[in-house]
C-alpha positions in Angstrom: -41.0 3.0 32.3 -39.3 6.2 30.6 -36.1 5.4 29.2 -33.0 7.5 31.6 -29.2 8.3 30.6 -27.9 6.0 33.8 -24.1 6.4 33.6 -21.4 8.6 31.2 -18.3 6.9 31.0 -14.7 8.1 29.8 -11.6 6.4 29.4 -8.9 8.8 29.6 -6.2 6.1 28.3 -7.3 3.5 25.9 -7.8 0.1 27.4 -6.5 1.5 30.9 -9.1 2.8 33.6 -12.1 4.6 33.3 -14.2 7.4 35.0 -18.1 8.3 35.6 -19.1 11.8 34.8 -22.3 13.5 36.1 -22.4 15.3 32.8 -20.6 16.0 29.4 -20.9 18.5 26.1 -21.5 16.8 22.9 -20.5 18.2 19.8 -21.8 17.8 16.3 -19.4 14.8 14.3 -16.9 14.4 17.3 -16.4 11.9 19.8 -17.1 12.2 23.5 -14.3 14.7 24.8 -11.2 13.1 26.5 -12.3 9.7 25.4 -9.6 7.4 24.8 -7.3 10.6 24.3 -4.1 8.9 25.3 -2.8 5.3 24.1 0.1 2.9 24.8 2.2 1.9 21.7 3.8 -1.3 21.5 6.9 -2.0 19.5 4.8 -3.5 16.6 2.7 -0.1 16.6 5.8 2.1 16.8 6.7 0.9 12.9 3.1 2.0 11.7 3.5 5.1 13.5 6.8 6.0 12.1 5.3 7.9 9.1 2.5 8.8 10.8 3.9 11.5 13.2 4.5 15.2 13.6 7.7 16.8 14.4 7.2 16.3 18.1 6.9 12.5 17.4 3.5 12.7 18.5 1.1 10.3 15.9 -0.5 13.1 13.4 -3.6 10.7 12.5 -5.9 7.8 13.5 -3.8 4.6 13.9 -5.5 1.1 14.5 -6.3 -0.8 17.5 -3.5 -3.3 16.6 -1.0 -0.6 17.6 -1.7 -0.5 21.2 -1.7 -2.2 24.5 -5.2 -3.6 24.5 -7.1 -5.7 26.8 -7.9 -8.8 24.4 -4.2 -9.5 24.7 -3.8 -8.9 28.4 -6.7 -9.3 30.5 -5.1 -8.0 33.7 -5.6 -4.3 31.9 -9.3 -4.5 32.2 -8.7 -4.5 36.1 -7.1 -1.0 36.0 -9.4 1.7 37.2 -9.3 5.4 37.8 -9.2 8.7 35.9 -8.5 12.3 36.3 -8.3 13.8 39.9 -7.0 17.7 39.9 -5.3 17.7 36.9 -3.3 14.1 37.3 -4.2 10.8 36.2 -4.8 8.7 39.3 -4.8 4.4 38.6 -5.4 1.6 40.1 -5.1 -2.3 39.9 -5.5 -5.4 42.5 -2.0 -6.3 41.5 -0.1 -3.2 41.5 0.5 0.1 43.6 -1.7 3.2 42.9 -0.3 5.5 40.4 -0.4 9.1 39.9 1.2 11.1 36.9 1.0 13.7 34.3 0.3 12.3 31.3 2.4 14.9 29.6 5.4 14.3 31.1 5.5 10.8 33.0 4.4 8.7 30.2 7.4 6.5 30.7 6.0 5.6 34.5 2.8 4.3 33.2 4.8 2.4 30.8 6.5 0.7 33.6 3.8 0.3 35.7 1.6 -1.5 33.5 4.6 -3.7 32.2 3.9 -6.7 34.7 0.5 -6.7 33.6 1.4 -7.1 30.0 2.4 -10.6 28.7 6.3 -11.1 27.9 5.7 -12.6 24.6 3.4 -9.6 23.0 5.1 -6.7 21.5 6.4 -4.8 24.2 5.0 -1.2 25.3 7.1 1.6 24.4 5.4 5.2 25.1 2.5 6.9 26.0 0.8 9.1 23.1 -1.7 11.7 22.4 -4.2 11.1 19.7 -4.6 13.3 16.7 -8.0 12.4 16.9 -9.1 10.1 19.7 -7.8 6.5 20.0 -11.4 4.7 19.8 -11.2 1.3 17.6 -13.1 3.1 14.7 -11.8 6.1 12.9 -14.9 7.5 12.6 -16.2 10.0 15.3 -18.6 8.0 16.9 -19.9 7.6 20.6 -21.1 4.1 22.0 -24.4 3.3 23.6 -25.5 0.7 25.6 -28.4 -0.7 27.6 -28.7 -1.4 31.5 -31.8 -3.5 30.4 -29.8 -5.8 27.9 -27.0 -6.3 30.3 -29.3 -7.8 32.7 -30.9 -9.7 30.2 -27.4 -11.2 29.4 -26.4 -11.7 33.1 -29.6 -13.9 33.6 -28.5 -16.0 30.5 -25.1 -16.9 31.8 -26.0 -17.1 35.3 -23.6 -14.5 36.8 -23.1 -10.8 37.2 -20.8 -9.1 34.5 -20.8 -5.4 35.3 -20.8 -2.4 32.9 -17.1 -1.6 33.1 -15.5 -4.8 30.8 -17.8 -3.2 27.8 -16.2 0.4 28.3 -19.1 2.2 26.6 -19.8 5.7 27.1 -23.6 6.2 27.5 -25.6 3.7 29.4 -29.4 3.9 28.9 -32.0 2.0 31.6 -35.8 1.5 30.2 -35.4 0.0 26.7 -36.8 -3.2 26.2 -33.9 -5.9 26.1 -32.0 -5.5 23.1 -34.4 -3.1 21.3 -31.0 -1.0 20.6 -30.7 -3.6 17.9 -33.8 -2.2 16.2 -32.3 1.3 16.2 -29.8 1.7 13.9 -30.5 4.4 11.4 -32.6 6.0 13.6 -32.2 9.6 15.4 -31.9 9.1 19.6 -32.6 12.3 21.7 -31.0 12.4 25.0 -32.2 16.0 26.5 -31.6 18.1 23.8 -28.8 16.3 21.9 -29.8 14.0 18.9 -27.3 11.3 17.6 -27.6 9.0 14.4 -27.6 5.1 15.3 -24.8 3.7 12.9 -24.2 0.2 13.5 -23.8 -2.0 16.3 -20.8 -2.9 18.4 -19.0 -6.3 17.6 -17.3 -7.8 20.4 -14.0 -9.1 21.4 -12.1 -11.3 23.8 -11.2 -7.9 26.1 -14.7 -8.5 27.4 -14.1 -11.7 28.5 -12.3 -10.8 31.5 -13.8 -9.5 35.0 -12.8 -6.2 35.7 -12.5 -6.8 39.6 -9.6 -9.4 38.9 -8.6 -9.0 35.6 -9.1 -12.8 34.8 -11.2 -14.2 32.4 -14.8 -15.5 34.0 -16.4 -16.3 30.7 -15.8 -16.9 26.8 -17.8 -13.7 25.9 -17.6 -13.9 22.2 -18.6 -17.1 22.3 -21.9 -16.8 25.0 -23.2 -14.2 22.8 -23.1 -16.2 19.6 -24.5 -19.0 21.6 -27.3 -16.9 23.0 -28.1 -14.3 20.4 -26.5 -15.9 16.8 -24.3 -12.8 16.7 -21.1 -11.2 18.7 -22.8 -7.5 19.0 -23.4 -5.8 22.2 -24.3 -2.4 21.9 -24.7 0.6 19.3 -22.8 3.1 17.9 -24.2 6.3 17.0 -23.0 10.0 15.7 -23.9 13.3 17.3 -25.7 15.3 15.2 -27.2 18.1 17.3 -24.9 19.0 20.2 -25.1 20.0 23.3 -25.0 19.1 27.1 -26.5 15.8 28.4 -26.8 14.9 32.3 -27.5 11.8 34.1 -31.2 11.1 34.2 -32.0 13.3 31.1 -34.8 11.5 29.3 -33.9 9.0 26.6 -36.2 8.7 23.3 -36.0 7.1 20.0 
């Protein structure tokens, strides 16, 4: 079976929602455009951001994931869906009314909307900020690539569907042998005319333990990965070497 690009996913706000794309243009040594462009600082994150912001109060450099709202602390965040629609962000959650905002001017509405989902004992959310870079967990400009075949094999082992959204990956490939991507570190992948160098596996945390339909934990994913494979990785990171536009169903070769 020829490997193909099956899904392109972008997450405009870190840990909050996500959307599918038919195509995207990648640039060398850059992340997927618009992915994790926004994030929500917490009270603890504000202390670190204080000396890393510009005159407008926006962070002017990358900040670690501990500064922001994250699914590892609030599994309910994993059930937020949605993305851009006609220049505004439209977000949905099974326990909240739908929300439509302009992130440039209506960040406080998003903070209020998410407050009931966020645990009271955790540092409170404060404000929506735009990234000086993009708010991925690593400061390096990498794209995440995952395998639908590896996912199907994992679902067979754990005995129930897991879906793609809990992994918050950028590019999903179909047609590889299950877990073949772990042997691709250091190799060049080609998707259409775009070339990406595989850098390292993606280590997973408990955010992936939450069902994205309900926002409730339905598995200990870290323990399951360790039990079945002897490690807690799922997916790979890659750096764009040669840019260009990729589209759904483009051929993928390694």
